[in-house]
A tleap script that builds the chain and sets N, CA, C and O, in Angstrom:
source leaprc.protein.ff14SB
mol = sequence {
  NMET ASP SER LEU ARG LEU GLU ARG LEU VAL
  TRP ALA VAL LEU VAL GLY LEU ILE VAL ALA
  VAL PRO LEU GLY PHE LEU LEU ALA PRO ASP
  PRO THR GLY LEU VAL PRO LEU ALA LEU VAL
  ALA VAL ALA LEU LEU VAL SER VAL PRO LEU
  VAL PHE ARG ALA PHE SER TYR ALA ALA SER
  PRO THR ALA ASN PRO GLY ASP MET THR ALA
  GLU PHE VAL VAL PHE PHE ALA VAL THR LEU
  SER VAL ARG LEU ALA LEU GLY ALA VAL HIE
  PHE ASP ASN PHE ALA SER ASN LEU VAL SER
  PHE GLY ALA GLY TRP ILE ALA THR SER TYR
  VAL PRO GLN ARG LEU THR PRO ARG ARG TRP
  ALA THR GLY CALA
}
set mol.1.N position { -47.287 41.190 -57.357 }
set mol.1.CA position { -46.619 40.679 -56.177 }
set mol.1.C position { -45.719 39.520 -56.609 }
set mol.1.O position { -46.171 38.580 -57.262 }
set mol.2.N position { -44.451 39.600 -56.238 }
set mol.2.CA position { -43.537 38.538 -56.619 }
set mol.2.C position { -43.705 37.330 -55.697 }
set mol.2.O position { -44.388 37.405 -54.675 }
set mol.3.N position { -43.081 36.233 -56.069 }
set mol.3.CA position { -43.297 34.985 -55.345 }
set mol.3.C position { -42.701 35.011 -53.942 }
set mol.3.O position { -43.225 34.347 -53.048 }
set mol.4.N position { -41.625 35.757 -53.724 }
set mol.4.CA position { -41.071 35.861 -52.372 }
set mol.4.C position { -42.046 36.560 -51.424 }
set mol.4.O position { -42.254 36.115 -50.295 }
set mol.5.N position { -42.632 37.645 -51.888 }
set mol.5.CA position { -43.591 38.363 -51.038 }
set mol.5.C position { -44.838 37.525 -50.795 }
set mol.5.O position { -45.395 37.545 -49.697 }
set mol.6.N position { -45.280 36.789 -51.809 }
set mol.6.CA position { -46.444 35.922 -51.639 }
set mol.6.C position { -46.152 34.822 -50.619 }
set mol.6.O position { -46.992 34.515 -49.773 }
set mol.7.N position { -44.975 34.237 -50.701 }
set mol.7.CA position { -44.602 33.200 -49.742 }
set mol.7.C position { -44.546 33.768 -48.322 }
set mol.7.O position { -45.029 33.138 -47.381 }
set mol.8.N position { -43.965 34.941 -48.170 }
set mol.8.CA position { -43.912 35.580 -46.851 }
set mol.8.C position { -45.309 35.905 -46.336 }
set mol.8.O position { -45.585 35.762 -45.144 }
set mol.9.N position { -46.186 36.339 -47.229 }
set mol.9.CA position { -47.551 36.661 -46.821 }
set mol.9.C position { -48.298 35.416 -46.352 }
set mol.9.O position { -49.001 35.459 -45.343 }
set mol.10.N position { -48.152 34.314 -47.072 }
set mol.10.CA position { -48.832 33.074 -46.682 }
set mol.10.C position { -48.336 32.607 -45.316 }
set mol.10.O position { -49.137 32.245 -44.454 }
set mol.11.N position { -47.029 32.615 -45.119 }
set mol.11.CA position { -46.492 32.188 -43.830 }
set mol.11.C position { -46.830 33.179 -42.724 }
set mol.11.O position { -47.021 32.775 -41.577 }
set mol.12.N position { -46.906 34.464 -43.043 }
set mol.12.CA position { -47.292 35.455 -42.037 }
set mol.12.C position { -48.733 35.231 -41.584 }
set mol.12.O position { -49.038 35.372 -40.400 }
set mol.13.N position { -49.612 34.886 -42.509 }
set mol.13.CA position { -51.004 34.604 -42.137 }
set mol.13.C position { -51.074 33.342 -41.275 }
set mol.13.O position { -51.812 33.308 -40.290 }
set mol.14.N position { -50.313 32.308 -41.638 }
set mol.14.CA position { -50.328 31.079 -40.837 }
set mol.14.C position { -49.785 31.318 -39.431 }
set mol.14.O position { -50.375 30.861 -38.451 }
set mol.15.N position { -48.664 32.030 -39.327 }
set mol.15.CA position { -48.115 32.335 -38.004 }
set mol.15.C position { -49.064 33.258 -37.245 }
set mol.15.O position { -49.237 33.111 -36.035 }
set mol.16.N position { -49.675 34.202 -37.942 }
set mol.16.CA position { -50.652 35.078 -37.305 }
set mol.16.C position { -51.841 34.305 -36.757 }
set mol.16.O position { -52.339 34.620 -35.677 }
set mol.17.N position { -52.299 33.301 -37.486 }
set mol.17.CA position { -53.395 32.461 -36.985 }
set mol.17.C position { -52.970 31.663 -35.762 }
set mol.17.O position { -53.743 31.501 -34.818 }
set mol.18.N position { -51.731 31.161 -35.782 }
set mol.18.CA position { -51.230 30.408 -34.630 }
set mol.18.C position { -51.193 31.294 -33.390 }
set mol.18.O position { -51.426 30.821 -32.277 }
set mol.19.N position { -50.904 32.562 -33.580 }
set mol.19.CA position { -50.871 33.502 -32.455 }
set mol.19.C position { -52.281 33.975 -32.098 }
set mol.19.O position { -52.631 34.038 -30.920 }
set mol.20.N position { -53.082 34.303 -33.094 }
set mol.20.CA position { -54.353 34.984 -32.856 }
set mol.20.C position { -55.436 34.072 -32.287 }
set mol.20.O position { -56.197 34.502 -31.420 }
set mol.21.N position { -55.526 32.845 -32.743 }
set mol.21.CA position { -56.622 31.975 -32.292 }
set mol.21.C position { -56.521 31.663 -30.797 }
set mol.21.O position { -57.502 31.862 -30.082 }
set mol.22.N position { -55.380 31.184 -30.295 }
set mol.22.CA position { -55.336 30.963 -28.836 }
set mol.22.C position { -55.488 32.254 -28.042 }
set mol.22.O position { -56.127 32.269 -26.990 }
set mol.23.N position { -54.905 33.329 -28.541 }
set mol.23.CA position { -55.008 34.604 -27.838 }
set mol.23.C position { -56.459 35.075 -27.770 }
set mol.23.O position { -56.915 35.533 -26.722 }
set mol.24.N position { -57.176 34.967 -28.868 }
set mol.24.CA position { -58.570 35.398 -28.888 }
set mol.24.C position { -59.452 34.580 -27.973 }
set mol.24.O position { -60.330 35.126 -27.305 }
set mol.25.N position { -59.232 33.273 -27.932 }
set mol.25.CA position { -60.081 32.436 -27.099 }
set mol.25.C position { -59.658 32.445 -25.634 }
set mol.25.O position { -60.476 32.160 -24.760 }
set mol.26.N position { -58.399 32.764 -25.350 }
set mol.26.CA position { -57.975 32.859 -23.953 }
set mol.26.C position { -58.393 34.179 -23.314 }
set mol.26.O position { -58.687 34.229 -22.120 }
set mol.27.N position { -58.420 35.238 -24.104 }
set mol.27.CA position { -58.764 36.545 -23.552 }
set mol.27.C position { -60.258 36.822 -23.525 }
set mol.27.O position { -60.696 37.776 -22.883 }
set mol.28.N position { -61.033 36.015 -24.199 }
set mol.28.CA position { -62.480 36.243 -24.237 }
set mol.28.C position { -63.101 35.848 -22.902 }
set mol.28.O position { -62.802 34.777 -22.374 }
set mol.29.N position { -63.962 36.702 -22.351 }
set mol.29.CA position { -64.602 36.349 -21.082 }
set mol.29.C position { -65.580 35.184 -21.233 }
set mol.29.O position { -65.706 34.362 -20.325 }
set mol.30.N position { -66.267 35.107 -22.364 }
set mol.30.CA position { -67.193 34.011 -22.633 }
set mol.30.C position { -66.844 33.454 -24.014 }
set mol.30.O position { -67.208 34.058 -25.023 }
set mol.31.N position { -66.150 32.322 -24.081 }
set mol.31.CA position { -65.653 31.840 -25.373 }
set mol.31.C position { -66.698 31.172 -26.262 }
set mol.31.O position { -66.347 30.339 -27.097 }
set mol.32.N position { -67.979 31.520 -26.101 }
set mol.32.CA position { -69.003 30.886 -26.925 }
set mol.32.C position { -69.675 31.840 -27.899 }
set mol.32.O position { -70.364 31.381 -28.810 }
set mol.33.N position { -69.508 33.120 -27.749 }
set mol.33.CA position { -70.201 34.074 -28.611 }
set mol.33.C position { -69.313 34.601 -29.719 }
set mol.33.O position { -68.386 33.931 -30.174 }
set mol.34.N position { -69.617 35.815 -30.140 }
set mol.34.CA position { -68.839 36.458 -31.198 }
set mol.34.C position { -67.623 37.210 -30.670 }
set mol.34.O position { -66.769 37.629 -31.451 }
set mol.35.N position { -67.539 37.382 -29.369 }
set mol.35.CA position { -66.415 38.123 -28.788 }
set mol.35.C position { -65.077 37.450 -29.089 }
set mol.35.O position { -64.135 38.143 -29.474 }
set mol.36.N position { -64.950 36.120 -28.930 }
set mol.36.CA position { -63.653 35.513 -29.252 }
set mol.36.C position { -63.283 35.668 -30.723 }
set mol.36.O position { -62.115 35.868 -31.058 }
set mol.37.N position { -64.280 35.576 -31.597 }
set mol.37.CA position { -63.990 35.737 -33.025 }
set mol.37.C position { -63.545 37.160 -33.338 }
set mol.37.O position { -62.675 37.373 -34.183 }
set mol.38.N position { -64.140 38.127 -32.660 }
set mol.38.CA position { -63.713 39.515 -32.847 }
set mol.38.C position { -62.299 39.717 -32.324 }
set mol.38.O position { -61.501 40.419 -32.944 }
set mol.39.N position { -61.984 39.106 -31.186 }
set mol.39.CA position { -60.625 39.202 -30.657 }
set mol.39.C position { -59.620 38.514 -31.573 }
set mol.39.O position { -58.508 39.010 -31.757 }
set mol.40.N position { -60.000 37.381 -32.145 }
set mol.40.CA position { -59.127 36.697 -33.106 }
set mol.40.C position { -58.891 37.584 -34.320 }
set mol.40.O position { -57.762 37.691 -34.800 }
set mol.41.N position { -59.942 38.219 -34.816 }
set mol.41.CA position { -59.795 39.091 -35.986 }
set mol.41.C position { -58.883 40.273 -35.688 }
set mol.41.O position { -58.043 40.637 -36.510 }
set mol.42.N position { -59.048 40.872 -34.514 }
set mol.42.CA position { -58.192 42.007 -34.144 }
set mol.42.C position { -56.745 41.553 -33.981 }
set mol.42.O position { -55.825 42.213 -34.463 }
set mol.43.N position { -56.547 40.428 -33.304 }
set mol.43.CA position { -55.184 39.915 -33.123 }
set mol.43.C position { -54.556 39.550 -34.462 }
set mol.43.O position { -53.356 39.743 -34.658 }
set mol.44.N position { -55.353 39.026 -35.380 }
set mol.44.CA position { -54.839 38.683 -36.707 }
set mol.44.C position { -54.473 39.939 -37.485 }
set mol.44.O position { -53.442 39.975 -38.157 }
set mol.45.N position { -55.304 40.961 -37.398 }
set mol.45.CA position { -55.007 42.221 -38.085 }
set mol.45.C position { -53.751 42.891 -37.540 }
set mol.45.O position { -53.061 43.604 -38.269 }
set mol.46.N position { -53.455 42.669 -36.279 }
set mol.46.CA position { -52.245 43.247 -35.696 }
set mol.46.C position { -51.023 42.374 -35.980 }
set mol.46.O position { -49.955 42.891 -36.309 }
set mol.47.N position { -51.174 41.060 -35.857 }
set mol.47.CA position { -50.007 40.185 -35.937 }
set mol.47.C position { -49.510 39.944 -37.356 }
set mol.47.O position { -48.301 39.832 -37.559 }
set mol.48.N position { -50.390 39.860 -38.339 }
set mol.48.CA position { -49.943 39.545 -39.703 }
set mol.48.C position { -48.988 40.600 -40.258 }
set mol.48.O position { -47.939 40.225 -40.783 }
set mol.49.N position { -49.289 41.896 -40.173 }
set mol.49.CA position { -48.306 42.866 -40.684 }
set mol.49.C position { -46.981 42.839 -39.921 }
set mol.49.O position { -45.918 43.027 -40.512 }
set mol.50.N position { -47.048 42.605 -38.608 }
set mol.50.CA position { -45.811 42.538 -37.831 }
set mol.50.C position { -44.962 41.337 -38.231 }
set mol.50.O position { -43.747 41.456 -38.390 }
set mol.51.N position { -45.597 40.191 -38.392 }
set mol.51.CA position { -44.865 38.989 -38.790 }
set mol.51.C position { -44.336 39.132 -40.213 }
set mol.51.O position { -43.210 38.724 -40.496 }
set mol.52.N position { -45.132 39.704 -41.109 }
set mol.52.CA position { -44.680 39.912 -42.489 }
set mol.52.C position { -43.453 40.814 -42.511 }
set mol.52.O position { -42.495 40.548 -43.236 }
set mol.53.N position { -43.481 41.875 -41.722 }
set mol.53.CA position { -42.339 42.794 -41.666 }
set mol.53.C position { -41.116 42.094 -41.075 }
set mol.53.O position { -39.999 42.288 -41.554 }
set mol.54.N position { -41.321 41.285 -40.041 }
set mol.54.CA position { -40.203 40.551 -39.444 }
set mol.54.C position { -39.604 39.564 -40.440 }
set mol.54.O position { -38.383 39.423 -40.517 }
set mol.55.N position { -40.459 38.879 -41.205 }
set mol.55.CA position { -39.951 37.967 -42.225 }
set mol.55.C position { -39.186 38.724 -43.301 }
set mol.55.O position { -38.182 38.227 -43.812 }
set mol.56.N position { -39.644 39.908 -43.647 }
set mol.56.CA position { -38.959 40.698 -44.674 }
set mol.56.C position { -37.581 41.139 -44.200 }
set mol.56.O position { -36.618 41.103 -44.965 }
set mol.57.N position { -37.485 41.553 -42.939 }
set mol.57.CA position { -36.192 41.985 -42.406 }
set mol.57.C position { -35.240 40.817 -42.185 }
set mol.57.O position { -34.026 40.977 -42.308 }
set mol.58.N position { -35.778 39.647 -41.862 }
set mol.58.CA position { -34.938 38.495 -41.561 }
set mol.58.C position { -34.478 37.756 -42.808 }
set mol.58.O position { -33.603 36.895 -42.720 }
set mol.59.N position { -35.041 38.069 -43.955 }
set mol.59.CA position { -34.716 37.329 -45.174 }
set mol.59.C position { -33.314 37.658 -45.661 }
set mol.59.O position { -32.836 38.785 -45.537 }
set mol.60.N position { -32.687 36.663 -46.205 }
set mol.60.CA position { -31.365 36.832 -46.795 }
set mol.60.C position { -31.497 37.544 -48.133 }
set mol.60.O position { -32.504 37.374 -48.819 }
set mol.61.N position { -30.501 38.337 -48.518 }
set mol.61.CA position { -30.573 38.976 -49.837 }
set mol.61.C position { -30.507 37.966 -50.984 }
set mol.61.O position { -30.884 38.278 -52.113 }
set mol.62.N position { -30.032 36.768 -50.694 }
set mol.62.CA position { -29.955 35.732 -51.729 }
set mol.62.C position { -31.115 34.749 -51.635 }
set mol.62.O position { -31.042 33.659 -52.203 }
set mol.63.N position { -32.178 35.109 -50.934 }
set mol.63.CA position { -33.315 34.204 -50.746 }
set mol.63.C position { -34.019 33.941 -52.068 }
set mol.63.O position { -34.213 34.842 -52.884 }
set mol.64.N position { -34.387 32.704 -52.253 }
set mol.64.CA position { -35.148 32.277 -53.426 }
set mol.64.C position { -36.547 31.875 -52.991 }
set mol.64.O position { -36.760 31.541 -51.825 }
set mol.65.N position { -37.504 31.902 -53.912 }
set mol.65.CA position { -38.833 31.399 -53.575 }
set mol.65.C position { -38.751 29.930 -53.158 }
set mol.65.O position { -38.093 29.125 -53.817 }
set mol.66.N position { -39.403 29.599 -52.093 }
set mol.66.CA position { -39.399 28.235 -51.584 }
set mol.66.C position { -38.458 28.019 -50.415 }
set mol.66.O position { -38.577 27.021 -49.704 }
set mol.67.N position { -37.519 28.939 -50.202 }
set mol.67.CA position { -36.583 28.780 -49.087 }
set mol.67.C position { -37.302 28.798 -47.746 }
set mol.67.O position { -37.046 27.949 -46.892 }
set mol.68.N position { -38.192 29.752 -47.557 }
set mol.68.CA position { -38.898 29.867 -46.283 }
set mol.68.C position { -39.796 28.654 -46.049 }
set mol.68.O position { -39.886 28.151 -44.929 }
set mol.69.N position { -40.449 28.191 -47.091 }
set mol.69.CA position { -41.308 27.015 -46.957 }
set mol.69.C position { -40.483 25.795 -46.583 }
set mol.69.O position { -40.876 25.021 -45.710 }
set mol.70.N position { -39.339 25.617 -47.242 }
set mol.70.CA position { -38.468 24.488 -46.911 }
set mol.70.C position { -37.985 24.581 -45.469 }
set mol.70.O position { -37.926 23.572 -44.767 }
set mol.71.N position { -37.642 25.779 -45.029 }
set mol.71.CA position { -37.179 25.948 -43.652 }
set mol.71.C position { -38.275 25.607 -42.644 }
set mol.71.O position { -38.019 24.896 -41.672 }
set mol.72.N position { -39.482 26.101 -42.863 }
set mol.72.CA position { -40.562 25.813 -41.922 }
set mol.72.C position { -40.940 24.334 -41.935 }
set mol.72.O position { -41.195 23.757 -40.878 }
set mol.73.N position { -40.980 23.720 -43.099 }
set mol.73.CA position { -41.339 22.299 -43.173 }
set mol.73.C position { -40.300 21.452 -42.451 }
set mol.73.O position { -40.650 20.550 -41.690 }
set mol.74.N position { -39.019 21.741 -42.688 }
set mol.74.CA position { -37.966 20.984 -42.010 }
set mol.74.C position { -38.022 21.222 -40.505 }
set mol.74.O position { -37.893 20.278 -39.726 }
set mol.75.N position { -38.211 22.467 -40.089 }
set mol.75.CA position { -38.267 22.761 -38.654 }
set mol.75.C position { -39.393 21.990 -37.977 }
set mol.75.O position { -39.176 21.339 -36.955 }
set mol.76.N position { -40.601 22.063 -38.544 }
set mol.76.CA position { -41.732 21.384 -37.914 }
set mol.76.C position { -41.577 19.867 -37.971 }
set mol.76.O position { -41.924 19.181 -37.009 }
set mol.77.N position { -41.065 19.332 -39.076 }
set mol.77.CA position { -40.910 17.881 -39.196 }
set mol.77.C position { -39.873 17.349 -38.211 }
set mol.77.O position { -40.117 16.352 -37.533 }
set mol.78.N position { -38.725 18.003 -38.129 }
set mol.78.CA position { -37.673 17.539 -37.220 }
set mol.78.C position { -38.100 17.717 -35.767 }
set mol.78.O position { -37.898 16.821 -34.947 }
set mol.79.N position { -38.683 18.854 -35.446 }
set mol.79.CA position { -39.108 19.094 -34.066 }
set mol.79.C position { -40.163 18.082 -33.637 }
set mol.79.O position { -40.091 17.535 -32.536 }
set mol.80.N position { -41.133 17.835 -34.496 }
set mol.80.CA position { -42.182 16.874 -34.147 }
set mol.80.C position { -41.630 15.460 -34.042 }
set mol.80.O position { -41.981 14.732 -33.114 }
set mol.81.N position { -40.774 15.058 -34.975 }
set mol.81.CA position { -40.253 13.689 -34.931 }
set mol.81.C position { -39.357 13.467 -33.715 }
set mol.81.O position { -39.428 12.411 -33.086 }
set mol.82.N position { -38.516 14.443 -33.373 }
set mol.82.CA position { -37.679 14.298 -32.177 }
set mol.82.C position { -38.552 14.294 -30.925 }
set mol.82.O position { -38.304 13.526 -29.995 }
set mol.83.N position { -39.561 15.140 -30.903 }
set mol.83.CA position { -40.462 15.187 -29.739 }
set mol.83.C position { -41.201 13.863 -29.571 }
set mol.83.O position { -41.333 13.367 -28.452 }
set mol.84.N position { -41.681 13.292 -30.662 }
set mol.84.CA position { -42.367 11.998 -30.581 }
set mol.84.C position { -41.410 10.880 -30.193 }
set mol.84.O position { -41.779 9.983 -29.436 }
set mol.85.N position { -40.180 10.927 -30.705 }
set mol.85.CA position { -39.192 9.906 -30.351 }
set mol.85.C position { -38.834 9.986 -28.869 }
set mol.85.O position { -38.722 8.958 -28.201 }
set mol.86.N position { -38.658 11.189 -28.358 }
set mol.86.CA position { -38.359 11.332 -26.931 }
set mol.86.C position { -39.559 10.941 -26.074 }
set mol.86.O position { -39.389 10.396 -24.983 }
set mol.87.N position { -40.756 11.212 -26.553 }
set mol.87.CA position { -41.949 10.790 -25.825 }
set mol.87.C position { -42.104 9.281 -25.811 }
set mol.87.O position { -42.651 8.721 -24.861 }
set mol.88.N position { -41.624 8.612 -26.862 }
set mol.88.CA position { -41.722 7.155 -26.922 }
set mol.88.C position { -40.846 6.486 -25.869 }
set mol.88.O position { -41.148 5.379 -25.421 }
set mol.89.N position { -39.765 7.149 -25.471 }
set mol.89.CA position { -38.905 6.593 -24.425 }
set mol.89.C position { -39.191 7.248 -23.070 }
set mol.89.O position { -38.354 7.206 -22.168 }
set mol.90.N position { -40.367 7.848 -22.933 }
set mol.90.CA position { -40.863 8.446 -21.686 }
set mol.90.C position { -39.969 9.574 -21.169 }
set mol.90.O position { -39.757 9.716 -19.965 }
set mol.91.N position { -39.456 10.362 -22.093 }
set mol.91.CA position { -38.693 11.556 -21.726 }
set mol.91.C position { -39.570 12.749 -22.057 }
set mol.91.O position { -39.330 13.465 -23.029 }
set mol.92.N position { -40.599 12.953 -21.227 }
set mol.92.CA position { -41.600 14.000 -21.456 }
set mol.92.C position { -41.471 15.084 -20.397 }
set mol.92.O position { -42.113 15.019 -19.349 }
set mol.93.N position { -40.650 16.068 -20.671 }
set mol.93.CA position { -40.540 17.195 -19.754 }
set mol.93.C position { -40.038 18.413 -20.530 }
set mol.93.O position { -39.955 18.393 -21.758 }
set mol.94.N position { -39.711 19.455 -19.803 }
set mol.94.CA position { -39.275 20.692 -20.443 }
set mol.94.C position { -37.969 20.500 -21.209 }
set mol.94.O position { -37.773 21.102 -22.264 }
set mol.95.N position { -37.084 19.670 -20.685 }
set mol.95.CA position { -35.805 19.433 -21.364 }
set mol.95.C position { -36.017 18.772 -22.724 }
set mol.95.O position { -35.307 19.085 -23.679 }
set mol.96.N position { -36.977 17.870 -22.822 }
set mol.96.CA position { -37.234 17.230 -24.119 }
set mol.96.C position { -37.789 18.236 -25.120 }
set mol.96.O position { -37.509 18.146 -26.315 }
set mol.97.N position { -38.572 19.190 -24.635 }
set mol.97.CA position { -39.044 20.252 -25.528 }
set mol.97.C position { -37.885 21.098 -26.029 }
set mol.97.O position { -37.842 21.460 -27.205 }
set mol.98.N position { -36.947 21.415 -25.146 }
set mol.98.CA position { -35.771 22.186 -25.560 }
set mol.98.C position { -34.906 21.410 -26.545 }
set mol.98.O position { -34.410 21.975 -27.521 }
set mol.99.N position { -34.727 20.118 -26.292 }
set mol.99.CA position { -33.919 19.293 -27.195 }
set mol.99.C position { -34.570 19.217 -28.570 }
set mol.99.O position { -33.886 19.349 -29.585 }
set mol.100.N position { -35.874 19.009 -28.615 }
set mol.100.CA position { -36.545 18.915 -29.915 }
set mol.100.C position { -36.527 20.254 -30.640 }
set mol.100.O position { -36.356 20.292 -31.858 }
set mol.101.N position { -36.700 21.349 -29.913 }
set mol.101.CA position { -36.617 22.675 -30.528 }
set mol.101.C position { -35.212 22.933 -31.060 }
set mol.101.O position { -35.051 23.457 -32.163 }
set mol.102.N position { -34.204 22.570 -30.290 }
set mol.102.CA position { -32.821 22.747 -30.738 }
set mol.102.C position { -32.499 21.911 -31.960 }
set mol.102.O position { -31.812 22.377 -32.869 }
set mol.103.N position { -32.988 20.678 -31.990 }
set mol.103.CA position { -32.757 19.829 -33.162 }
set mol.103.C position { -33.423 20.415 -34.397 }
set mol.103.O position { -32.843 20.396 -35.482 }
set mol.104.N position { -34.629 20.934 -34.243 }
set mol.104.CA position { -35.301 21.581 -35.370 }
set mol.104.C position { -34.566 22.818 -35.836 }
set mol.104.O position { -34.456 23.066 -37.037 }
set mol.105.N position { -34.060 23.597 -34.891 }
set mol.105.CA position { -33.324 24.818 -35.230 }
set mol.105.C position { -32.034 24.478 -35.978 }
set mol.105.O position { -31.708 25.125 -36.973 }
set mol.106.N position { -31.300 23.469 -35.507 }
set mol.106.CA position { -30.054 23.075 -36.169 }
set mol.106.C position { -30.341 22.541 -37.566 }
set mol.106.O position { -29.634 22.880 -38.515 }
set mol.107.N position { -31.365 21.716 -37.699 }
set mol.107.CA position { -31.706 21.192 -39.027 }
set mol.107.C position { -32.120 22.313 -39.966 }
set mol.107.O position { -31.790 22.283 -41.152 }
set mol.108.N position { -32.837 23.299 -39.449 }
set mol.108.CA position { -33.275 24.422 -40.273 }
set mol.108.C position { -32.104 25.270 -40.733 }
set mol.108.O position { -32.162 25.869 -41.807 }
set mol.109.N position { -31.046 25.332 -39.945 }
set mol.109.CA position { -29.894 26.148 -40.341 }
set mol.109.C position { -29.188 25.584 -41.568 }
set mol.109.O position { -28.464 26.313 -42.245 }
set mol.110.N position { -29.381 24.301 -41.868 }
set mol.110.CA position { -28.760 23.696 -43.041 }
set mol.110.C position { -29.631 23.754 -44.289 }
set mol.110.O position { -29.168 23.425 -45.381 }
set mol.111.N position { -30.865 24.161 -44.143 }
set mol.111.CA position { -31.807 24.116 -45.273 }
set mol.111.C position { -31.381 24.973 -46.456 }
set mol.111.O position { -31.377 24.464 -47.577 }
set mol.112.N position { -31.023 26.240 -46.280 }
set mol.112.CA position { -30.723 27.060 -47.466 }
set mol.112.C position { -29.559 26.528 -48.302 }
set mol.112.O position { -29.539 26.715 -49.518 }
set mol.113.N position { -28.603 25.875 -47.671 }
set mol.113.CA position { -27.453 25.391 -48.421 }
set mol.113.C position { -27.659 24.003 -49.003 }
set mol.113.O position { -27.112 23.694 -50.062 }
set mol.114.N position { -28.440 23.159 -48.332 }
set mol.114.CA position { -28.447 21.753 -48.717 }
set mol.114.C position { -29.784 21.182 -49.155 }
set mol.114.O position { -29.813 20.189 -49.882 }
set mol.115.N position { -30.879 21.773 -48.740 }
set mol.115.CA position { -32.161 21.114 -48.969 }
set mol.115.C position { -33.084 21.834 -49.940 }
set mol.115.O position { -34.241 21.439 -50.084 }
set mol.116.N position { -32.615 22.864 -50.601 }
set mol.116.CA position { -33.465 23.584 -51.529 }
set mol.116.C position { -33.144 23.133 -52.952 }
set mol.116.O position { -32.067 23.454 -53.454 }
set mol.117.N position { -34.035 22.404 -53.618 }
set mol.117.CA position { -33.744 21.875 -54.957 }
set mol.117.C position { -33.424 22.951 -55.980 }
set mol.117.O position { -32.662 22.700 -56.914 }
set mol.118.N position { -33.983 24.134 -55.829 }
set mol.118.CA position { -33.711 25.201 -56.787 }
set mol.118.C position { -32.224 25.560 -56.783 }
set mol.118.O position { -31.666 25.905 -57.825 }
set mol.119.N position { -31.590 25.482 -55.629 }
set mol.119.CA position { -30.161 25.787 -55.541 }
set mol.119.C position { -29.314 24.643 -56.065 }
set mol.119.O position { -28.189 24.872 -56.510 }
set mol.120.N position { -29.819 23.423 -56.025 }
set mol.120.CA position { -29.057 22.314 -56.589 }
set mol.120.C position { -28.883 22.512 -58.083 }
set mol.120.O position { -27.820 22.229 -58.635 }
set mol.121.N position { -29.927 22.999 -58.734 }
set mol.121.CA position { -29.882 23.174 -60.192 }
set mol.121.C position { -28.919 24.282 -60.595 }
set mol.121.O position { -28.276 24.195 -61.641 }
set mol.122.N position { -28.812 25.328 -59.771 }
set mol.122.CA position { -27.944 26.452 -60.127 }
set mol.122.C position { -26.540 26.297 -59.581 }
set mol.122.O position { -25.635 27.012 -60.010 }
set mol.123.N position { -26.334 25.387 -58.650 }
set mol.123.CA position { -25.015 25.185 -58.076 }
set mol.123.C position { -24.642 26.223 -57.045 }
set mol.123.O position { -23.473 26.326 -56.675 }
set mol.124.N position { -25.608 27.000 -56.567 }
set mol.124.CA position { -25.306 28.048 -55.580 }
set mol.124.C position { -25.157 27.473 -54.197 }
set mol.124.O position { -24.902 28.211 -53.246 }
savepdb mol mol.pdb
quit
């Protein structure tokens, strides 16, 4: 398995967990037994291959190992920092969520060209 596929697999499992855990515990009639864990396992088994396939189709042909990780780290860091900054000035509503999501999306769009050290070395 090459490093690009491994990176996609790791992120697919993480995104699958983000989807599967709340889904399993929300759909379980009694969230204290083994039923929620079984629902989480089923949701994880369904979501991970779908997310992995989506990541594979969405990848650029010039993608390098580490690009996806850099994109996700920048997205989460910018979104969280903007959200916390807007919350500090008491701007806590749906619009602030949209603004923070948009800021993260815009910052992520610059990652492949500017924030990947592997590309700095090659000049690409």
